[in-house]
C-alpha positions in Angstrom: 0.0 0.0 0.0 1.2 3.5 -0.7 1.9 6.0 2.1 -1.1 8.2 1.3 -3.4 5.2 2.0 -1.5 4.0 5.1 -1.0 7.3 6.8 2.7 7.6 6.7 3.8 11.2 7.4 7.0 12.9 6.7 8.2 16.5 7.7 7.6 19.2 5.2 10.1 22.1 5.3 8.7 25.6 5.8 8.2 27.8 2.8 6.6 30.9 4.3 5.9 33.9 2.0 4.4 37.3 2.5 2.0 38.4 -0.3 -1.5 39.5 -1.0 -2.7 36.7 -3.2 -5.8 37.1 -5.3 -8.9 35.7 -3.8 -11.6 34.4 -6.0 -15.2 35.4 -5.3 -17.5 32.6 -4.2 -18.2 30.3 -7.2 -20.5 28.1 -5.2 -24.1 28.4 -6.2 -26.5 28.9 -3.2 -29.8 27.1 -3.1 -32.9 27.3 -0.9 -33.8 24.4 1.2 -37.3 23.4 2.3 -37.2 25.8 5.2 -36.3 28.7 2.9 -32.7 29.0 4.3 -29.9 29.6 1.9 -27.6 26.6 1.5 -24.1 26.6 0.0 -22.2 23.6 -1.4 -18.5 22.9 -2.0 -15.9 20.1 -1.9 -13.3 19.2 0.8 -10.8 16.4 1.1 -9.0 14.6 4.0 -5.4 15.6 4.3 -4.5 13.6 7.5 -5.6 10.6 9.4 -7.3 12.7 12.1 -10.1 13.7 9.8 -8.9 17.3 9.0 -9.9 18.5 5.5 -8.9 21.3 3.1 -11.4 23.3 1.2 -11.6 26.8 -0.2 -12.1 29.8 2.0 -15.0 31.1 -0.2 -16.9 27.8 0.4 -17.1 28.4 4.2 -16.5 32.1 4.8 -20.3 32.9 4.8 -21.4 29.8 6.6 -23.2 29.7 9.9 -20.4 27.8 11.8 -22.9 25.6 13.6 -24.3 24.3 10.3 -21.2 23.0 8.5 -21.5 19.4 7.5 -19.4 17.1 5.2 -20.8 14.0 3.6 -18.0 11.5 3.0 -17.6 8.6 0.7 -19.3 6.1 3.1 -22.5 8.3 3.0 -22.1 9.5 6.6 -22.6 13.2 7.4 -19.9 14.6 9.7 -20.1 17.8 11.8 -17.2 20.1 10.8 -15.7 23.1 12.3 -13.3 25.7 10.7 -9.8 25.3 12.1 -8.5 28.4 10.2 -8.9 30.4 7.0 -6.1 32.0 5.0 -5.7 35.7 4.5 -3.4 35.1 1.6 -5.0 32.2 -0.3 -8.5 31.0 -1.0 -7.9 28.1 1.4 -9.5 26.9 4.6 -9.0 23.9 6.9 -11.8 22.0 8.6 -11.9 19.5 11.5 -14.3 16.6 11.5 -12.7 14.4 14.3 -13.2 11.4 12.0 -10.4 8.9 11.9 -9.5 7.8 8.3 -6.8 5.6 6.9 -7.2 7.1 3.4 -6.3 10.7 2.9 -4.4 13.0 0.5 -0.6 13.3 0.9 1.3 16.0 -0.9 4.0 15.2 -3.3 7.6 16.0 -2.2 11.1 15.3 -3.5 13.5 12.7 -2.1 15.2 15.5 0.0 11.8 16.7 1.4 11.0 19.7 -0.8 7.7 20.4 -2.4 7.5 18.9 -5.9 5.1 20.9 -8.1 4.2 20.3 -11.8 6.6 22.3 -14.0 5.2 21.5 -17.4 2.3 19.6 -18.9 1.2 16.8 -16.6 -1.8 14.6 -16.4 -3.9 15.1 -13.3 -7.1 13.7 -11.6 -9.7 15.3 -9.4 -13.0 14.4 -7.8 -15.5 17.2 -6.8 -19.1 17.8 -6.4 -19.8 19.8 -9.5 -23.4 21.0 -9.8 -24.4 18.9 -6.8 -28.2 19.6 -7.1 -28.3 18.7 -10.8 -26.0 15.6 -10.3 -28.0 14.4 -7.2 -25.1 15.0 -4.9 -22.8 12.5 -6.7 -19.1 13.1 -6.9 -17.7 13.7 -10.4 -14.3 12.2 -11.1 -12.4 14.2 -13.7 -9.2 13.9 -15.7 -7.3 16.8 -17.1 -3.8 18.4 -17.6 -1.8 21.0 -15.8 -0.3 23.5 -18.3 2.6 26.0 -17.8 1.3 29.4 -16.5 3.7 31.7 -14.7 6.3 30.4 -12.3 5.0 27.6 -10.0 7.8 28.3 -7.5 6.9 31.9 -7.0 3.9 33.5 -5.2 1.0 33.4 -5.6 1.7 29.7 -6.5 -1.2 29.4 -9.0 -1.2 27.0 -11.9 -3.7 26.5 -14.8 -5.2 23.3 -16.1 -7.6 22.0 -18.7 -10.4 20.2 -16.9 -14.2 20.2 -16.6 -15.4 21.7 -13.3 -18.5 23.6 -12.3 -19.9 25.3 -9.1 -19.6 22.9 -6.2 -16.1 21.6 -7.2 -14.4 24.3 -5.3 -11.9 22.8 -2.8 -11.3 19.6 -4.8 -7.9 17.9 -4.5 -5.8 17.7 -7.7 -3.9 14.4 -7.8 -1.0 13.2 -10.0 -0.4 9.8 -11.5 0.8 8.4 -8.2 -2.4 9.6 -6.5 -0.5 12.4 -4.6 -1.8 15.9 -4.1 -0.3 18.6 -6.3 -2.9 21.3 -5.7 -6.4 22.5 -4.7 -8.9 23.7 -7.3 -10.2 27.2 -6.6 -11.3 29.2 -9.7 -12.0 28.8 -13.4 -13.2 30.5 -16.5 -14.4 29.8 -20.0 -11.4 31.8 -21.4 -7.8 31.9 -20.1 -7.1 34.6 -17.6 -3.9 36.6 -18.4 -2.9 37.4 -14.8 -3.7 36.3 -11.2 -5.6 39.5 -10.4 -8.2 38.6 -13.1 -9.3 35.6 -11.2 -11.3 37.8 -8.8 -14.2 38.2 -11.2 -14.3 35.1 -13.4 -16.6 32.2 -12.9 -16.4 28.4 -13.3 -16.6 27.0 -16.8 -15.5 23.9 -18.6 -12.3 25.1 -20.1 -9.7 26.7 -17.9 -9.4 25.8 -14.3 -7.0 27.2 -11.7 -5.4 25.6 -8.7 -3.1 26.6 -5.8 -0.2 24.3 -6.0 1.3 22.6 -3.0 3.7 25.5 -2.3 0.6 27.5 -1.2 -0.7 24.5 0.7 2.6 24.1 2.7 2.8 27.9 3.3 -0.8 27.8 4.6 -0.1 24.7 6.8 3.1 26.1 8.3 1.6 29.4 9.2 -1.2 27.7 11.0 0.6 24.6 12.5 -1.6 22.2 10.4 -0.5 18.6 10.4 0.1 17.7 6.7 0.8 14.3 5.2 3.6 13.9 2.6 5.0 11.1 0.5 8.3 11.1 -1.4 8.3 7.6 -3.0 6.6 8.3 -6.3 5.1 5.3 -8.1 2.7 5.4 -11.1 -0.7 4.0 -10.4 -3.5 2.7 -12.5 -6.0 5.5 -13.4 -8.9 3.5 -11.9 -7.1 3.3 -8.6 -6.4 7.0 -8.6 -10.0 7.9 -9.3 -11.2 5.6 -6.5 -8.7 7.2 -4.2 -9.8 10.7 -5.2 -13.5 9.8 -4.5 -12.7 8.2 -1.2 -10.8 11.2 0.2 -13.4 13.7 -1.0 -16.4 15.0 0.8 -19.4 17.3 0.0 -19.5 20.4 2.1 -22.9 21.9 3.0 -23.8 24.7 5.3 -26.4 27.5 5.8 -25.6 31.1 5.3 -25.5 33.4 8.3 
């Protein structure tokens, strides 16, 4: 079994930065429930065995904190609380107190540094795109990361070609070993030319943007989050990776304040 399934954890060196990263507006489509309250949906994924999950800040920033729930792969609904939200990135961490043996580990090099895509690379993701229309079923997706800016410099944003729609915010982006290389947070039907343009664009089915794991590590280090990492890369069968992506992912639901 691979480390991301067993729960093996290795230290990740700090990579702290100071920047005002662009923050995408909420791309999650609110809906009215039977009681007339506004409900918002998004995606989160487990990043350690203690049941902590990453999602986007815009998924939870308007939530009534007492109403945040995550439906996991088993069908169970977990109460979730916000551990912290980033001021620099559109990222947030949740706690569910749910022990899990299957979670997303970030990809690192043999000497312990973050290893991000630096060219065209095949990736996988599983998010709850258009959850109402798809009856709350997870949507596994394949795509490709493409060069866009410098992945080793702030704001650590990369672009990919992949289908994603409202509700997929917060999805893990996995490589061909099933390791996390980023978190999806914004998209558009046309390519954005600069990070600041991501403030106003909406989800589409053409260009999707992710924070790579440099941003994830920066966020984790600043907030003392317990990340999982794996350095022994091994290519996996796509069906295995998709199953892994679905297992670590959860549907986030909450009511607006």
